[in-house]
N, C-alpha and C positions, 0 to 999 in steps of 0.2 A: 184175165186170171193171172194172179201173181205166181211167179215161179218159186218153189220152195227151195231154200238153200240148205244143202246138206253138208255137214262138217264131219270129217273123219279124223281120228287120231289113233296113235298107237297105244294099245293097252299096256300099262307098265307091268302088269302081272303076267300076262300070257304072251306078250309080244305080238299080238294080232291087231289088225286094224279093225276098229269098230266105229259105228256111227256115234257122234257126240252131239248132244243137245246142250247148247250154252244155257247156263243158269242165269236167272234174273236176280238171284240172291247174291248181292255183292259181298256178303261176309263169307260165302262159300268160295267165290272166285273174285277176290278183290280186283277192282279195276285200277290199273296204274296208268299214268300218263293220260289221264282224262281230265280235261279242264272242267271244273265245277262251275256252278253259277257264280260263286264268289270270284273265281279267277276270271270268268268272262266279264263280270261287272268291273273288275279292276282294269282289265284291258280296255273296255269301253270308256271308262272314266279317264284313263291315261290318254287315249286317243282324243277324247273331247277336250282335255286340257291342252294337248298339243295343238289343236285347232283354235284354242283361245289362249295364246301365250301370256296375256296379261292376267289370266286367272278367271275364275268363275265362282259365283256363289253356289254352294252345294245344292240348294233348292232348285236353282236354274238348271244345273247339270242333271239332277234327277228328273226334272220335267222334260228336258230335251232328250234324254236317253230312255225315258219311259220306265225308269227303275224306281221302286218305292224309296223315298228319302231315308227312312230309318236303315234300310239295308245298305244303301249307298254310303251312309254315314259310317257304318261299321267297316266297310271296305276302305273308305278314305282314311279312317283312323289307323288301320293296319299299314297303309301306304305311307302315312305321315310318320309313324313310329319307325318304319324301315328306312326313312330318308328319301323315298321316291317322290313324295309330295311335300309341299310347305303349306302351312295353314296360318291365316292371319285372322285374329279376332276383331270384333267391332263392327260398326255400321258399314264400313267400306271393306270389310274383311272377306275372306273367301279362301279358295285353295288354288294352287298352281303347281306345275311340275317343278321339283327341286333339281332334277337332272335335266340337262338340255334335251337329249334324245335317249330316254331309258330303253334298255333292251326288253324284249318280251320276257326273257328269263328273269330280269330284275323285278318286273311287275308281278309275274306269277309267283316267284319265290317270296316276295314281300306279302302277297295275299295269302300265303300259307299253303300253296299248292304242292302236292306230291308229284315231283317230276321224275320219279323212278320208272324205269322200263319194267323191272320185275321187283318182287318184294326184297330180293337180295342185292339189288343194284347198289344200294348205299349201306347195306347192313350185311356184308358178306360174312362177317364173323358169326352171325346168327343162323346161317344156313347150315343144315346138318350135312350137306354135301360139299362144304367148302374144302378146297384142296384136292378133291377128287372129281369135281364137276367138269365135264368135257366141254361145256359151252360157256364157262366163266369168261374166257378171253373174248369170245364173240359178244357176250352181253356187255362186258366192260367197254369194248370199242363202240358198240351201239349206243350205250349210255353217254359216252363222251361225245359222240357225233351229234346226238340229239341236243345235248346241252350247248355244244358249240353253235349249232344252227339257231337255237333260241337266243343265244347271246348276240349273234350277228343281226338278227331281225330287230330293227329299231322302231319305236313308236315316233312318228313324225307327222307333220302337217302337210306332207306331200303325197 
């Protein structure tokens, strides 16, 4: 029998603790700092290319990774436009890493991932509580720490 996880939070109106049921509706509670399938495919492709330093055909990478080729092509195009990958056309063409050991941050940002801890992490001016928010310094330090960690983690063949 699975244990039921109960989450409690402070009610903003009454200041009392009440049980909270997380919503599966991501428009109601947008998920931040969650790697999407696109981001995951980008990391998998970067790792595949790190393991094949001479490059790889996209079809071969798609087959090896078990990712549909059209989806991997879209991801690869984003990474090429951002300068993370290089693409060569022709019979002996393919893709390879343009950067020696790209960081996880480089790959995820190139894939278009939202790396924000909260909705106001990068758009503090849009927050109605900006300037009077008691946790703004904490969130800022947390955001900087996570970004630093993602920049330190490198994609390599080791």
